N, C-alpha and C positions, 0 to 999 in steps of 0.2 A: 504494500500500500504506500502510495506517495503522500508525503506530508509536506505541505507548503505553508509558509507563514506570510500573512499580508499585514504589513506594518504601515505606520504613518511617518510623520517627520522625526528626524533625529532629536534627541533630548534637548540639545542646545537650541534647536529651532522651534521648540514649543512656545506658542504665543498665548499669553494670558487672555487677551481679548477673544481670540478664536476659541479657546477652551471654554470660557464663560458663555460665549455665544452658543456653542453646542449644548451646554447645560441649561440654557434658557428655555428650551422646549420641555414641557412636562413629561412627555413620553421618554425622551432621552435622559432626563434627570432620573426618572424612575428606573430606567434600564441600568444606568450607572450605579445607582444605589443597590439594585438587586445583585449586580456583579460584585460589588464591593462586599456585600454580605456573604457571597458564595466563596470568595477568596481563592478560587481556582478556575480552571477552564470549564466553561459552561456551554452546552449546546445552544446556539444562537436562538433557536425557536422556543426554547424552554425557559428563558430568563424571566419572562413576565408571567409565567404560569402561576396561578394562585393569587394574582393581583387583580385589581378592578380594571386594569387597562388592557384593551384588546386592539390590535392593529393587524392589518392585512400583510401578506408576505412582501408585497412590493413596497409598502410603506415602511415595514421593518427593515428591509434592505436599504432603503434610503437613510433611515436613522442610523443604522450601523455604519454606513459609509461616512456620514457626517462625524460620528464619534471617532472613527478610525483616522480620518483626515485631520481632525483637530488634535490627534495624538493621545486621546483618552484610552483607546483600546487597541488591541492587536487581535487578529483573527488567524486561527489555525485551520487549515483545510485538510481533512482526512477522507479521501475518496469523495463521496457526495455529501458528507457532513461537515458543518462549520462549527467551530468552537470559538468563544470569545473570552478574553481576559483583560482586566485593567492593566495599564502600564504603571502600576503603583510605584515602583522604584523610580522610574523616570519622572513621574509627576511629583513625587515627594521631594526629589532632588531639585527640581526646577521651581516648584511652588509648595514649599513646606506647609502642611496643615490643610491644604485645599481639599484633599479627599476625605479627611476626617470631618471637615465642616459639611461637605456634601453628604456624607454618610449619616451625619447626625440631623440633617435637615428633615422636616416633615415631608413625607412622600406626597406627590400631587393628589393622589386619591384620598389622602387624609385631610386635605385642606378644606 
């Protein structure tokens, strides 16, 4: 089985405005919070299971691309499955405390 990684910008190229813009969308914020709680690779389509948020496959694909291009996540492709993980070490190095604040924030469904 071929494993491929799809990543975003290098750590030193992470831009705070771009990251915050990606997190401004309630679906993407909930997605990042769910991944942060998982703390490991999660199948892309299963991240929001159990939440009040539902999105179509094409919409989810768009949100994943925005998160990846902002540098928040990395995607691993194994055959036909995709797994996503936060770039926690890179984000903590570039913006200390940001992910902790995002994880502690109320989820959009709870507002």
